[in-house]
N, C-alpha and C positions, 0 to 999 in steps of 0.2 A: 531220145531227143536231149540235146545238151542244154544246160542252164547257165546263164551268166548275168552280169550286171545289166545288160541290155534289157533283160526281162524285169529286173528290179525297177528300172526307171519307168517301165510301162505301168506298173501297178502301185508305185509309191510316189505320190505327188502331194506336197503340202498345199498346193493351191488347186487341187483337182476340182472339177465342176460338180454341180449337183448330180445326184445319182441317176437321173434320167438319161444322162449322157454316157455313151459307151467309151471304153478305153480307146478304140480306134478314132472316135470323134475327138477325144482329148488330143491325141497325137497329131491328127490331121489339122485341127484348128490351131494348135500350138505352132505348127510349121507355117501355117498361113500368116499368123500374126508375126512370126519371126521374119518372114519374107517382107512383110510390110515395113519393118524397121520403125515401128510406131513412134518411138522417140529415139533419135539417132543412136544412143547407147543404151536405151532402156526399153526396147520393145518387149512387152511381156505377154506371153501366151497362156492359154489355159493350162498347158502342160507344165508351165514353169512360172507360176505367178508369185514372184517375190518382189518386194519393193526395195529400192535403194535409197540410202540416206546418208548425207555427209555428217559425220560425227562432230567434227570441230567447228566452232563458230568462226574462229579466226585463222585456222590452218586447214590444209588438206589432210585427209586421213592417211595419205601415202607419204609420210615424211621420209626423206631420202637418206637412209643410213645404209652404208655398204654392208652386205651380208655374205659371209662365206658359205657356199653351198656345202651340205653334208656330203661326206665321202662314202664310197661303197662299204657296206657292212659285210659283203660276201664277194668272193671272186667269181669270175666267169665272164664270158663275152656279153657286151651290152648292145652292140650294133649301132649303126649311125642314127642320129636324130636329124630328121629332115627339117631343120629350122634355119633359115638364112640369117647369118650375122646377128645373133641375139645381143640385146643391149646389156650393159653391165648390171649384175644383180643388185637390187635395192630392197631393203627391208620395208615391208608395208606394215603400218600400225593398224591392226584390225580391231580398233576400238571405236566407240561411239558415244556421243553425248546427246543423241536423239532419244527423246523420252516417249513412253507409252501415254496414251490419253484416250478419252472417250468423247464422242459427239453424238448425242441422242442414241440411236440404235447401233452405232458403229464403234467398234474397238479398233484402235490404231496401234500397231506394234505388238510385241517387241520388234526391234530392228532385225532384219533378215540378213541378206548378203552384204558384205563390205568388200570393196576393192580400193585401189589406189586413188581413183577419181570420183567414185560415187558410192552411195550406200542405198539399200532398199528397205522399205518398211511396209508390211502388208496391212490392208484395211479389211477388217472382218465385219460382216453385218449379222446382228443377233439372229439366230435361228437358221442361218444358211450353213449347211454342212455338206461334206462329201464323204463317201463310204469307200474304204479300201477293200482289197480282195478278201481280207479276213473278216469283213463285216463290221469293222469299227468305224464310228463316225468321228470326223474331225472338223473343226471350223474351216469354212471355205473363204479364202481371200478373194473377194470380188473386185478388188482394185489394188493398185500398187503405187505408193509414193516413192519417187526417185529424187534424191537430193544430191546435187553435184557440187563440186568445189568451184571456187571462183575461177571464171574463165574456161572451165572444162567443157561446158555445153553451149551450143549455139541454138537460140530459139528458132532460127530458120529451119532447123531440122525437125520441128514439131509438125510432122506430117503423117498421114495414114493412107494406105492404099485400099481401094475398094475391091470387094469380090462379091460372090453371089449371096453371101450372108452378112455383108456389111455395107452400109451407105454412110458416107462421110459428109458432114455439113461444112459450111463456110466458117472461117475464123471470125470470131467477134471478141470484143473486150468486156471483161467484167472486173470487179474490184475484189481483191483477196487481201484482207488485212490492211487495207489502206493503200495497196499497190495495184497498178493495172496488171491484169493477167490476160493471157490468151486462152480462149475457150473454143472447143470444137465439140459439137454434138454428134455422137456416133449412134446410128440406128442399126441394131442387130436384128437380123431376120432368122426365123427358124429354118433350118435346112430341110425340115420335113413339111412344115406348114408355113408357106410364104406370107400368109395373112397375119400370122403372129409376129409381132415385133415389139421391141422395147428400146428406149433411148437412154444412153448413158453418156454423161458429160466428161470430157477430158480437159485438164487444165495445165497450164505452164505459167509460173510466176517467179519473180525474184524474191526469195525469202530474205536476202540481204543484198546490198549493192554488188552487182557483178556476178552473183551466184544464183543459179536457177534451180527450181524444183519442178517436178511434174507429177500429176496424178493421172494415171491411165487405167481405165476400167478393163477388166478381163471379161471374157464371155460369161454371161450369166442369164438367168431367166427373170430377173426383176430390173426395174429402172434404177439408175443412179441420177437423181435430179440435179439440175444446176445448183439449186439452193443447197442441197446436201454436200455436193462436191466442193462448193465454196467454203462452207462451214468447216469441213474436214481439213481443207488446205490451210485456212486461216489460223487454225489452232496448232499448227506444226510446232513441236517442242524441239529446240536445237541446243538447249543449255541444261540438260539433265545431268545427273552424276555420271561421270565417265565410266564405262565398263567395256571389257574386252571380250570378244568372241573367242571361244575355246574349242578344242577338238579332243576326242577320246583316244588319242595315241600320240606317240612321238615318231617322227620320221627317222628311220635308221639309214635310209639311202635316198639320195637325189642325184641325178646326173650332174656333172660339173656344169655350173652356170645356170642351173634351174632354180626356181623359187616358187613360193605360194603367191598367187595373184588374186585369189578370192577365197573368202571363208563365209560359211553360213552355219548358224547354230539355231535349232528350233526346239522348243520345249516338247517333251514327249506327249503332252496333252494336246498339242496342236498339229502333230503330224507323225506318221510312222517313219518319215525320213528326217532324222535328227541332226545330221551333220553332212555338209558338202564342202569339199575343198578342191580348188583347181590349181594345178601345177603347170608351169610353163617355162620354156627356155628364156630366161630373162623376163623383164616386165613387158607388158604390151606397150607399143609405141605411143598410142593415143589413149589417154586415161579415160576417155568417154566410151571406149570400146565395150560392147556388151560381152561379159564373160559368161559363157554357157557351153553346152555340149558341142556346138558347131564351130566354135573358135578353133581354127586350124592348129594342130600340133600341141594341144594341151591334154593333160591327164586329169580326170575327175576321180576323186575318192568320195564315195557316198556310204554313209552308215545308216542302216534302216532296220526295223523290226519286221517280223512276219515270216510266214512259211513259204519256201520256194515252191513253185508249181511242179517242179521235177525234183527227184531225189538228189541230194547234194551231200557229199562227204563232209564230216566235221574237219575244219582246217582249210588249207589252201586248195583251191580248185582253179586251174588256169586252162585256157581254151586256145589251142594252136590256131593261128591265123585270124583270130577274132579280136586281138589287141585288148584283151580283158582277162581279169582274174576276179574270183569271188572267194572271200574267206567266210566260212560258216562258223560262227562263234556262239553256241547255244541258240538263243532266240534271235540273234542278230546276224545280219549279212553286211559285210564290208566289201564293196565293189571298187575295183580299180580299173579304169578303162579309158581308152582314147577312141572317141566316136568318129574321128576323121581318118582313122587308120594310118596316121603319119608316124606314130611312135612304135618302134619294134616291140614284138612280144617279149623279148628278153628284158627290156627295160621295165615294161609293165610288171613282169614277174618280180624283178628285183625290188621295185618300189613296194609291192605287196608283201614280199618276204621280209622287208625291213621294218614293217609297221610294228611298233611296240605298244600293244593295246593297254589302255587303262580300264577302269571299271565302267563298262558301257552303260550300265543301269543307273549310274550316279553322276549327273553332270557337274556336281561339285568337285569331282576328282579330275575333271578334264583340264587340259593345259593349253597355253598359247601355241599356235603352230610354229612360231619362230622362237619359242622358249628353249 
């Protein structure tokens, strides 16, 4: 049986649920939440619970500087990229002024994924953990705060779709830090025992004029009360010391016109998946677009720790017809994959071959993706 990055993503999840939930449950629920489009650009599922947060208080994180795409580091056919008329490449500033903070039993941050239009920050509750395939416990992010740039997100998109495990309440208004906010109570039902249920409150509010943030709970087995959701949201820190997310490699090859559109960096203590980067042919047209595995025509690079479930040779392993390669580097796995099967195998291989790895064990040696 072959092994590739598709397997990595099934077992490595920074926001995985509590250990009573199986991997299949995680994937299935994540897909359901993804289909709901919980918040237009920030529906967050169990399989991918990261929070997005706008770093700058006065500017969008995606400052528009023209970036020349890296040229091939090796010869050979690349094949066509099936992306219609990409927009001109623009450099994204993957830095943030969102700060970490605590509210009672909740730890908020550090910042997770950063894109041109929004950033994410996870919300952890003390004592809630998930266990990876190697038996290591990590903090479980039971909610995600998404902070959008001014004019990026429409509060009319703050909607949820019901299914057999989710009941959606009516909108109502609450106060968050002196500003009116939209609140929706979500009642989660156990897929096994329909009598068991718990209510978790979702919020959307303007953290400054014209700029919205959302707090969306992920699947969990405990309530997130309205009072706690309001306290967490009201304490949002948008003016901390600016810091940049970094990656453990330099890109030696990008197809002409491609760029990084999202970066995520996670401390080793918080997840076995420490780095995610999404590459795309030009920027996404709508800065509110959710950047994840199902965005058509993008390539994800994920760096994680752990043992593969099947034997894997040290070095580069590519899988014909599966649009993915995995590099085994000691205790680390570096996966390069297109989950929509739009990017040819040859391009996936060239991106993987071009990666110039840093010290994966020391995040202090990591570098900006656009450096």
